[in-house]
C-alpha positions as CSV (number, residue, x, y, z in Angstrom):
1,X,-0.5,-20.9,9.1
2,X,-1.5,-18.2,6.7
3,X,0.8,-17.2,3.8
4,X,0.9,-13.8,2.1
5,X,3.2,-13.0,-0.8
6,X,3.9,-9.8,-2.8
7,X,5.9,-8.7,-5.8
8,X,9.3,-7.1,-5.3
9,X,9.6,-3.5,-6.4
10,X,11.0,-3.0,-9.9
11,X,12.4,0.5,-9.4
12,X,14.4,2.5,-6.8
13,X,17.3,1.2,-4.6
14,X,17.8,-2.5,-4.2
15,X,15.8,-4.2,-1.5
16,X,17.8,-5.6,1.4
17,X,14.7,-6.9,3.4
18,X,11.1,-6.2,4.1
19,X,9.0,-5.2,7.1
20,X,5.4,-6.3,7.4
21,X,2.4,-5.4,9.5
22,X,-0.5,-7.6,10.1
23,X,-3.7,-6.0,11.5
24,X,-5.7,-8.6,13.5
25,X,-9.4,-7.9,13.9
26,X,-8.7,-4.3,12.9
27,X,-7.4,-3.6,16.4
28,X,-4.1,-5.4,17.1
29,X,-1.0,-5.0,15.0
30,X,1.8,-7.7,14.6
31,X,5.1,-6.5,13.1
32,X,7.5,-8.7,11.3
33,X,11.0,-7.3,10.7
34,X,13.9,-8.4,8.5
35,X,11.9,-10.5,6.1
36,X,14.4,-11.8,3.5
37,X,11.8,-13.0,1.0
38,X,8.6,-11.8,-0.6
39,X,6.6,-14.2,1.5
40,X,5.2,-13.9,5.1
41,X,3.9,-17.0,7.0
42,X,2.3,-16.5,10.4
43,X,-0.1,-18.5,12.6
44,X,-3.7,-17.5,12.2
45,X,-6.7,-18.2,14.4
46,X,-10.2,-19.3,13.2
47,X,-12.7,-16.5,13.3
48,X,-10.1,-13.7,13.3
49,X,-9.7,-11.4,10.3
50,X,-6.4,-10.2,9.0
51,X,-5.0,-7.4,6.8
52,X,-1.4,-7.2,5.7
53,X,0.9,-4.4,4.4
54,X,4.6,-4.4,3.6
55,X,7.4,-2.0,3.0
56,X,10.9,-2.5,1.4
57,X,14.0,-1.5,3.3
58,X,17.4,-0.8,1.7
59,X,20.8,-1.9,2.9
60,X,21.3,1.5,4.6
61,X,18.1,0.9,6.5
62,X,15.9,3.4,4.5
63,X,12.3,2.2,4.4
64,X,10.2,2.8,1.4
65,X,6.5,3.6,1.5
66,X,4.0,1.1,2.9
67,X,1.9,-0.8,0.5
68,X,-1.9,-0.5,0.7
69,X,-3.5,-2.8,3.2
70,X,-4.6,-6.1,1.7
71,X,-8.3,-7.0,1.4
72,X,-9.5,-8.4,4.8
73,X,-9.3,-12.2,5.1
74,X,-11.1,-14.2,7.7
75,X,-9.9,-17.7,8.7
76,X,-13.0,-19.9,8.6
77,X,-13.4,-23.3,10.3
78,X,-12.4,-26.2,8.2
79,X,-15.0,-28.4,6.5
80,X,-15.8,-31.5,8.7
81,X,-14.2,-34.7,7.4
82,X,-14.2,-38.4,8.1
83,X,-11.2,-40.4,9.4
């Protein structure tokens, strides 16, 4: 699994939850709703690249602006090991 985290906003209305988008290989978008923490964990595949952005949502369901997309991250194969 890949883990992304962000800093909660320090101004504006209180955050009720977050919504996140994950752009996979710059073509497919995964959407995660109702995130209650500032951390997103999702399964990632070797060789794919990922970019993430998030937005805060208030209790009355008003969504704030999207963050900038994260820097692209590619999951690379693990280093071979010995058992």
